[in-house]
N, C-alpha and C positions, 0 to 999 in steps of 0.2 A: 446682504444678499436677501432681495423681497420673497415675497412667497411662490410667486408663477417661476421665477428663476430657480427658486429651490427644489422647484418640482419637477423643472427640464434636468438641474442635475442629477437628480435621484433616479430619473427615468435611464438617461445614460449609461448613471453607472448601472443599473440594473442591467441593459441590455449586454453591454460588455462583456459582464460577468455572466450573462445566458449565453453568451453569442461561445467564450472563454472555454463553458463548459459543455457545448455543444462541441468544440475544435478537440475537447480532451476524450471525448465519447468517441468521438471518429476516430479519433489516433489509435486507443484500445481497442475497439474493435479490428482494427489495421493488424494489429502486431498481435494480435490473442491467439489466432490458427498457425502462422508463422512459429513463435515463440515455442508455443505447444509443442509441436512437432520437434523441437529442436530441445526437449526438455524445460522449458523456463515458465514463468508465469510471471506478469507486471502484479504489481502491487497496487502503485500510485501512480500517475502521472501529474505534475504542475507545470504550468507556463509563467512566465512572467519577467520583469526587469524593465528595462527602456533603451531602445537601441541598440547597440555593439554589446551588452551587456543581457539582451533577454538570452533566455535559457529553457528549453524544453527538460525538462528533470525525470526519470522514470527509474521509480524504485521496482526493483524486479529479486525473483528466488528461482532456486530449480524446484522442480517438481519430485525430485528423490527429498527434498528438505537437506542433503547437505551443503552447508555453509558454501554459498556463492564466490567465484574467485576473482581476481583481476581478467585473468582469458577469458572467463564466463562473461561479466559485463562489455569486454571490448570484442566477443561478439556478437554478443546480445545490440549493440553498439550500430556496429557494420551493418547490421540486418534491417535495424529501425534507419539506418540514416539511408539505406538503397530504398527501402519505399517508401519514405517521407518525400523522399527526389520525386521519384514517381508521381506521387499525386499532388504537389507542390501546395497544398496546402497553407503550408505557414511564407507571408511573404516577406522578404527582405531576410539579413541574416540572423543568425543566431544558432546558442550553442548546443549541444545538446549531449546531456552528463546522463550515465548510467552507473548507479550503485547498489548495491545489497541492501534491502530492507533491512537488514540488521536484527537481532534478536528481540531489543524495544519496537518486533514488529507494528505499522501501523494496521486497525483494523476495516479495511472500507467496506469488504462485500458482506453479504447477509451470510453466505456458507461459511465464515471465517469464524462463526460463535458456533457452529455446530464443529468444523474442525480445531477449533484451539479449547473444545471442551473439558475443563479443568485445571485450567490456566490461569494464576494470575493477571488485572486488567484494569488500567483505567482508563474510564469512560465517563465522559462532557456531553451534556445534554442540550438543547435548542435553547428549552425551557425548563426549570421546574417539574417535576412529576406533581402531579395533583394538583399543580400551580400554587399560590401560594408562599409561603414560606418553603416549600417542603426542597429537596437540596438539588443541586443541578451537576456536581461533580460525584462520581464515586470508584471506588479500590476494593476491587477484591474477586471472587472467582466466578467463571464462565460455569455457569451449570447444562447452558446448551441451550436448544430451539424446543419452545412448546408446540404445538396443534397447530397454531395459530400465526407460527412464523415470529412471535415474541421471543425476546432474547431473557434469557433466567439466569438474575446475577445477584449472588451473593455476598451482599455489605459485610468487607471484615471487619469494622467498627462498631458493628451493629448486632451483628448477628443473623439480622433480615433478609429476605430475599426476596427482590423487586424481580416486578415484568414490566423491560423496557422495548417500545415500539423501534425497530430498525429505523424508521425514521427521523424519529425522534432524537436520533442522536447525530451532535455535530463532529466528532471528532474522540476515536479511540485507540487504545494499543495498548499491544503487552509489555508486561511490565518484568525485570529482568529477573531472577533468583538465582542460586545457587546450584538449585538442578536444573536447570539450563544451562548454564556455564559447563558442567559436567556434561550434561549429554552433548553439547557442541564438539568439546573436546573431545571425547570419545567418537562424536561422527569424524571432524577431522583427522583420527589417525588411521580409522578406517578408509578415508579418502586416498592417504598418505601410502596405506599399504594396497590398496590398488592401483595408483599411479606408478610406486615402484614396481608393482609385478606387470604394467602392461608396456615399463621401460626395457625390464628386462627381456621381456619378448620378443619385443622390436630389436634390441642387442644382437638376440641370438640368430635372427633371420639373415641377419645384415653378412 
C-alpha cells in the first residue's frame, strides 16, 4: 500500500468512525427522555458487525438502582424498536440487543465519577499522564470531581492521588467488590418482597 492509498484508507476509516459515533449520539438522545419516564437510563450504546450480524447493543440500568430484570430489558427493547422504526436511521437488517450494565458497569459519562464516588474502578487513558513513561492504566478509588471537573483518583498500589481529565479517558469501569455483591443481594431481596406484595394486592382485587 503506497502512501497516498494509505492516507485515503485512513480518511475513510476515520469518516466511518465519526459517522457511527454521530449515529449512536442521536440514538442516545432519542431514547433518553422516553426511557427516563419509564424509570431507566442508557449506560452505553454500541453498533457493529456486518450484514445480518449487525447489532445495536444497549446497556441500560434502572433509575432506582435496583438490578435490572429480563422484563425490564424487554420493555426497553420494545420502546427502542418502536422509536427507531419511526426515525429509520439504520438502513437494512440489524439485531437490537438490550442487557443490564451489570455490577462491573462501564463509566461512560462525566457525572458517573461523581455518582460513584468511593467505588473501586479501573481506568485506561488514551495516553500516559504527563507523557513519557507515566502510566496509562489505573485501579483504585474514585474520589469524585474537583472544581474544574477533573476526576480525582487514588491509585491502590501507590497510595498516590491523580487528577485525570475526563477527555483523557479511553475506557473505564467499576470493579466488582464483596460489598457490591452483598448490596446487590439486599436490593434483590427488597425487590422480590415488593413484587410479592404487589401480586398479593392484585390477587385480593380479583
